[in-house]
C-alpha positions as CSV (number, residue, x, y, z in Angstrom):
1,M,-18.3,-66.4,-48.9
2,R,-15.6,-69.1,-48.8
3,C,-14.7,-70.4,-52.1
4,A,-16.6,-73.7,-52.7
5,W,-14.5,-76.7,-53.0
6,Q,-15.1,-79.1,-55.9
7,P,-13.5,-82.6,-56.2
8,A,-10.3,-82.6,-58.5
9,A,-10.5,-84.6,-61.7
10,A,-9.3,-88.1,-61.5
11,G,-6.0,-89.0,-63.1
12,G,-5.1,-91.9,-65.3
13,R,-6.0,-92.6,-69.0
14,P,-8.5,-90.4,-70.8
15,P,-11.9,-92.2,-70.7
16,L,-12.0,-93.1,-74.5
17,L,-8.4,-94.6,-74.3
18,A,-9.5,-96.5,-71.2
19,A,-12.4,-98.1,-73.0
20,L,-10.5,-99.0,-76.0
21,H,-7.8,-100.5,-73.7
22,L,-10.5,-102.7,-72.0
23,A,-11.9,-104.0,-75.4
24,A,-8.4,-104.8,-76.5
25,C,-7.7,-106.7,-73.4
26,G,-10.7,-108.9,-73.7
27,G,-13.2,-107.0,-71.6
28,S,-16.9,-107.9,-72.0
29,A,-19.1,-106.3,-74.4
30,S,-21.4,-104.8,-71.8
31,S,-18.3,-103.3,-70.0
32,A,-17.1,-101.9,-73.3
33,V,-20.4,-100.3,-74.0
34,S,-20.7,-99.1,-70.4
35,G,-17.1,-97.6,-70.8
36,S,-18.1,-96.1,-74.1
37,A,-21.2,-94.5,-72.6
38,A,-19.0,-93.1,-69.8
39,S,-16.6,-91.8,-72.4
40,S,-19.3,-90.1,-74.4
41,E,-20.6,-88.4,-71.2
42,A,-17.2,-87.3,-70.2
43,A,-16.6,-86.0,-73.8
44,S,-19.8,-84.1,-73.7
45,S,-18.8,-82.6,-70.4
46,E,-15.4,-81.6,-71.6
47,A,-16.8,-80.1,-74.7
48,A,-19.3,-78.1,-72.5
49,S,-16.5,-77.0,-70.4
50,S,-14.5,-76.1,-73.4
51,E,-17.4,-74.2,-74.9
52,A,-17.7,-72.3,-71.5
53,A,-14.2,-71.4,-71.7
54,Q,-14.5,-70.2,-75.2
55,E,-17.3,-67.9,-74.1
56,L,-15.3,-66.0,-71.6
57,S,-14.8,-62.4,-72.6
58,T,-11.0,-63.0,-73.4
59,T,-9.2,-65.9,-74.5
60,D,-5.8,-64.5,-73.4
61,A,-4.0,-66.3,-70.6
62,L,-4.6,-64.7,-67.2
63,R,-1.3,-63.2,-66.2
64,I,-0.8,-63.7,-62.5
65,A,2.2,-63.1,-60.2
66,G,3.1,-64.6,-57.0
67,L,6.0,-64.6,-54.5
68,K,8.1,-67.5,-53.5
69,G,6.6,-69.0,-50.4
70,P,3.2,-69.7,-49.0
71,T,1.0,-67.1,-51.0
72,T,1.7,-68.8,-54.2
73,M,1.2,-72.5,-52.9
74,G,-2.4,-72.1,-53.4
75,L,-1.9,-71.1,-57.0
76,V,0.3,-73.8,-58.4
77,N,-2.4,-76.4,-58.9
78,L,-3.9,-74.0,-61.6
79,L,-1.1,-75.3,-63.8
80,S,-1.9,-79.0,-63.4
81,M,-5.7,-78.1,-63.9
82,E,-4.8,-76.4,-67.2
83,A,-2.7,-79.3,-68.3
84,D,-5.4,-81.9,-67.6
85,G,-8.2,-79.7,-69.2
86,T,-10.2,-78.9,-66.2
87,A,-9.2,-75.2,-65.8
88,A,-11.7,-72.5,-67.1
89,M,-8.7,-70.7,-68.9
90,D,-5.1,-70.6,-69.6
91,Y,-2.7,-69.3,-66.8
92,D,0.5,-67.4,-67.1
93,L,1.9,-67.8,-63.5
94,Q,5.0,-65.7,-62.9
95,L,7.2,-66.0,-59.9
96,Y,9.2,-63.2,-58.1
97,G,11.4,-63.0,-55.1
98,A,10.2,-59.7,-53.6
99,A,6.9,-57.7,-53.7
100,D,8.7,-54.6,-55.2
101,E,9.4,-56.5,-58.4
102,I,5.6,-57.2,-58.8
103,V,4.2,-53.7,-58.1
104,P,5.6,-51.8,-61.2
105,L,4.3,-54.6,-63.5
106,L,0.9,-54.5,-61.9
107,M,0.8,-50.7,-62.1
108,K,1.8,-50.7,-65.8
109,G,-0.8,-53.3,-66.7
110,E,1.8,-55.9,-67.5
111,L,0.1,-58.3,-65.0
112,D,-3.8,-58.8,-64.5
113,M,-3.5,-60.3,-61.0
114,A,-1.0,-60.8,-58.2
115,A,-0.7,-62.5,-54.8
116,I,0.8,-60.0,-52.5
117,P,1.0,-58.9,-48.7
118,A,-2.4,-57.6,-47.6
119,N,-1.1,-54.2,-46.5
120,L,0.7,-53.6,-49.8
121,A,-2.6,-54.3,-51.5
122,A,-4.1,-51.5,-49.6
123,T,-1.2,-49.2,-50.2
124,L,-1.4,-49.8,-53.9
125,Y,-5.2,-49.1,-53.7
126,Q,-4.3,-45.6,-52.5
127,K,-1.4,-45.1,-54.9
128,T,-3.6,-46.0,-58.0
129,N,-6.7,-44.1,-56.8
130,G,-8.6,-47.3,-56.3
131,G,-7.1,-49.0,-59.3
132,I,-6.4,-52.3,-57.4
133,Q,-9.0,-54.5,-56.0
134,A,-8.8,-57.5,-53.6
135,V,-10.5,-60.7,-54.8
136,A,-9.4,-63.2,-52.2
137,V,-7.5,-63.7,-48.9
138,N,-5.0,-66.4,-49.8
139,T,-3.0,-66.9,-46.7
140,L,-3.5,-66.3,-42.9
141,G,-0.7,-66.2,-40.4
142,V,2.6,-68.0,-41.4
143,L,5.1,-66.0,-39.2
144,Y,7.3,-67.5,-36.6
145,V,10.2,-66.4,-34.3
146,V,13.2,-68.9,-34.4
147,E,16.3,-69.1,-32.5
148,Q,19.5,-71.2,-32.1
149,G,18.9,-71.8,-28.4
150,D,16.3,-71.6,-25.7
151,T,16.4,-68.0,-24.6
152,V,13.0,-66.9,-26.0
153,Q,9.8,-67.9,-24.3
154,S,7.7,-64.9,-24.8
155,M,7.5,-61.7,-26.5
156,A,9.1,-60.0,-23.6
157,D,12.2,-62.0,-24.1
158,L,12.9,-60.1,-27.4
159,K,13.7,-56.9,-25.5
160,G,17.3,-56.0,-26.1
161,R,17.9,-58.5,-28.9
162,T,18.8,-58.3,-32.6
163,I,16.1,-59.7,-34.8
164,L,16.7,-60.7,-38.4
165,S,13.7,-60.4,-40.5
166,T,12.3,-60.3,-44.1
167,G,9.6,-58.1,-45.5
168,K,10.4,-54.5,-44.6
169,G,7.3,-52.3,-45.5
170,T,5.1,-55.4,-45.7
171,T,3.4,-58.0,-43.4
172,P,6.3,-59.2,-41.5
173,E,7.4,-55.7,-40.5
174,Y,4.1,-54.5,-39.4
175,V,3.0,-57.5,-37.6
176,L,6.3,-57.6,-35.7
177,R,6.0,-53.9,-34.8
178,Y,2.4,-54.3,-33.7
179,L,3.2,-57.2,-31.5
180,L,6.3,-55.6,-29.9
181,N,4.3,-52.5,-29.1
182,A,1.4,-54.5,-27.8
183,N,3.8,-56.2,-25.4
184,G,5.4,-53.0,-24.2
185,I,8.5,-53.2,-26.3
186,D,9.5,-50.1,-28.4
187,P,10.5,-51.5,-31.9
188,D,12.7,-48.4,-32.5
189,K,14.5,-48.4,-29.2
190,D,14.2,-51.6,-27.3
191,V,15.3,-54.1,-30.2
192,T,17.3,-54.0,-33.4
193,I,15.7,-55.3,-36.5
194,E,17.8,-56.0,-39.4
195,Y,15.8,-56.5,-42.7
196,Y,16.7,-58.7,-45.7
197,S,14.9,-58.7,-49.1
198,E,14.3,-62.5,-49.1
199,A,13.7,-65.2,-46.4
200,T,16.7,-67.1,-47.9
201,E,19.0,-64.4,-46.9
202,V,17.8,-64.5,-43.4
203,T,18.4,-68.3,-43.1
204,A,21.8,-67.8,-44.7
205,Q,22.5,-65.1,-42.1
206,M,21.3,-67.2,-39.3
207,A,23.8,-70.0,-40.1
208,T,26.7,-67.7,-39.6
209,T,25.3,-65.5,-36.6
210,E,25.8,-66.7,-33.0
211,D,22.6,-66.5,-30.8
212,A,20.6,-65.3,-33.8
213,I,16.9,-64.7,-33.6
214,A,14.8,-64.3,-36.7
215,V,11.2,-63.8,-37.9
216,L,10.6,-66.2,-40.7
217,P,7.5,-67.2,-42.6
218,Q,6.7,-70.8,-43.6
219,P,8.0,-72.8,-45.6
220,Y,11.5,-71.1,-44.7
221,V,10.9,-72.1,-41.0
222,T,10.8,-75.8,-42.1
223,A,13.7,-75.5,-44.5
224,A,15.8,-73.8,-41.8
225,G,15.0,-76.4,-39.3
226,L,16.0,-79.2,-41.7
227,Q,19.3,-77.5,-42.3
228,D,20.1,-76.7,-38.7
229,E,18.7,-79.2,-36.1
230,T,19.7,-76.7,-33.3
231,L,17.0,-74.2,-34.7
232,R,13.9,-73.9,-32.4
233,V,10.5,-72.3,-33.0
234,A,10.3,-70.0,-30.2
235,L,7.0,-68.1,-30.8
236,N,4.2,-68.7,-33.3
237,L,3.3,-65.1,-34.2
238,T,-0.3,-66.0,-35.0
239,E,-0.8,-67.2,-31.5
240,E,0.9,-64.1,-30.2
241,W,-1.5,-62.0,-32.4
242,N,-4.6,-63.8,-31.2
243,K,-3.6,-62.8,-27.6
244,V,-3.8,-59.0,-28.4
245,A,-6.1,-58.6,-31.4
246,D,-9.6,-59.7,-32.2
247,T,-9.0,-60.2,-36.0
248,Q,-7.6,-62.7,-38.2
249,L,-3.8,-62.3,-39.0
250,I,-3.7,-62.1,-42.8
251,T,-0.6,-62.5,-44.7
252,G,-1.6,-62.3,-48.3
253,V,-4.4,-61.4,-50.6
254,T,-4.9,-61.9,-54.3
255,V,-5.7,-58.6,-56.2
256,V,-6.8,-57.7,-59.7
257,R,-6.4,-54.4,-61.7
258,K,-9.8,-52.8,-61.4
259,E,-9.7,-52.0,-65.2
260,Y,-9.3,-55.7,-65.9
261,A,-12.0,-56.7,-63.5
262,E,-14.4,-54.2,-65.1
263,E,-13.7,-55.5,-68.6
264,H,-13.7,-59.2,-67.6
265,P,-15.8,-59.8,-64.6
266,D,-16.5,-63.3,-66.0
267,V,-13.0,-64.1,-66.1
268,V,-12.5,-63.0,-62.5
269,A,-15.4,-65.1,-61.4
270,A,-14.2,-68.2,-63.3
271,F,-10.7,-67.7,-61.9
272,L,-12.1,-67.9,-58.3
273,T,-13.8,-71.0,-59.0
274,D,-10.5,-72.5,-60.4
275,Y,-8.6,-71.0,-57.5
276,A,-10.8,-72.6,-55.0
277,K,-10.1,-76.0,-56.5
278,S,-6.4,-75.2,-56.5
279,V,-6.4,-74.3,-52.8
280,E,-8.3,-77.3,-51.9
281,A,-5.7,-79.5,-53.7
282,A,-3.0,-77.7,-51.8
283,N,-4.5,-78.7,-48.6
284,T,-5.4,-82.2,-49.5
285,D,-2.9,-83.3,-52.3
286,L,0.3,-82.6,-50.4
287,D,2.5,-84.7,-52.6
288,G,1.2,-83.3,-55.9
289,T,1.3,-79.7,-54.7
290,A,4.7,-80.1,-53.2
291,A,6.1,-81.5,-56.5
292,L,4.6,-78.5,-58.3
293,C,6.0,-76.1,-55.8
294,E,9.6,-77.4,-56.4
295,E,8.9,-77.6,-60.2
296,Q,7.8,-73.9,-60.3
297,G,10.5,-72.7,-57.9
298,V,7.9,-71.7,-55.2
299,V,9.9,-73.8,-52.7
300,A,13.4,-75.2,-53.2
301,K,12.4,-78.8,-52.4
302,A,9.2,-80.8,-52.5
303,A,10.1,-82.5,-49.2
304,I,10.2,-79.0,-47.6
305,A,7.0,-77.9,-49.2
306,K,5.1,-81.1,-48.1
307,K,6.2,-80.7,-44.5
308,A,5.5,-77.0,-44.4
309,M,2.1,-76.8,-46.1
310,P,0.0,-77.9,-43.1
311,N,1.3,-75.0,-41.3
312,C,1.0,-72.4,-44.1
313,N,-2.8,-71.6,-43.5
314,I,-3.6,-71.5,-47.2
315,V,-7.2,-70.3,-47.8
316,C,-9.5,-68.9,-50.5
317,L,-11.8,-66.3,-48.7
318,T,-13.9,-64.2,-51.0
319,G,-17.0,-61.9,-50.9
320,D,-18.3,-61.1,-47.6
321,E,-15.6,-63.1,-45.7
322,L,-12.8,-61.4,-47.7
323,K,-14.2,-58.0,-46.7
324,A,-14.9,-58.7,-43.1
325,D,-11.5,-60.3,-42.3
326,A,-9.4,-58.0,-44.4
327,S,-10.9,-54.8,-43.4
328,A,-10.6,-55.7,-39.7
329,Y,-7.0,-56.6,-40.1
330,L,-6.1,-53.5,-42.1
331,Q,-8.0,-51.4,-39.4
332,V,-5.6,-52.8,-36.8
333,L,-2.6,-51.9,-38.8
334,F,-4.0,-48.5,-39.6
335,D,-4.6,-47.7,-35.9
336,A,-0.9,-48.8,-35.1
337,D,0.6,-46.8,-38.1
338,P,-1.5,-45.3,-41.0
339,A,1.5,-45.5,-43.2
340,A,1.2,-49.4,-43.0
341,V,-1.8,-49.2,-45.2
342,G,-1.0,-46.3,-47.5
343,G,-2.2,-43.6,-45.1
344,A,-5.9,-44.3,-45.3
345,L,-8.1,-47.3,-45.0
346,P,-9.4,-48.5,-48.5
347,G,-13.0,-47.9,-49.4
348,D,-15.6,-50.6,-50.1
349,D,-14.7,-50.7,-53.7
350,F,-11.4,-52.2,-52.7
351,Y,-13.2,-55.6,-52.2
352,W,-14.3,-57.1,-55.5
353,T,-17.6,-58.9,-55.6
354,A,-19.6,-60.6,-58.6
355,E,-22.3,-58.5,-59.9
């Protein structure tokens, strides 16, 4: 199923303060009574929500990690929901620059959930003997080929070139290699791919490299373009993927430790409800989400996040839709290189579903 969206809570004064303010300013008795009734109803609703939260199987904050960039953009509104009392639980959102920083923390049980590249999730499933489960697809295709010039019009034009990229061992590497092979280009012989640990390093390198070509994800494509007006988006790799594959191009999934999910299935379900609201806000409240992205360090500047978000394909796909899309994508990667998904495709227990 696709996570169901629910309207975000309205901002402004708490209802009770609003009613008191109205009375103090000379509002009519009927208005004050009406405001008071609304306030009581809201208070009852908040009490019910609070009681529901207290009934969860744990009151500990959910420890969830994300990477700088699009896979965490859908998470940041959890923090504003927590602040305004509309979240089902407390959230401990931790941000990291590279996926290999998250992996040991997840495996040691120092994290409960994480938003990571889809193929890495499958690999961790193998390494932990099924100890990692996917709960949602969080981001679809976000990769682009950019250049300082006008030399690349198709995948064929990459032959013989040096390509700067992030994400060795994760989505960018395997998507690029798959697309090169699908277009008759040997990624080990016909091109030179130089990998960097973070997208910011790629953009810095591009600034000092003549005729540079790079594979970058959003929002770094937007950031680089704002810094260098000569930079051109040459290829949208989601479009290139769609030309040669019958599956969705998936960038990231949100995973949970199986042990945690078995102990707290109600918390996982409540998280997905909150997560759906957070993702909806990311796609509709660009200003608010962009401000949170800058505040939390997900993106350097709110202006960059706001401009990039419409191109980041932020989603919350769960249940049958998660399984259908992710399994088809992982099959494509497996067929191209089994090592990309840890040597074998994950079993059905890789996909978390509510009991």
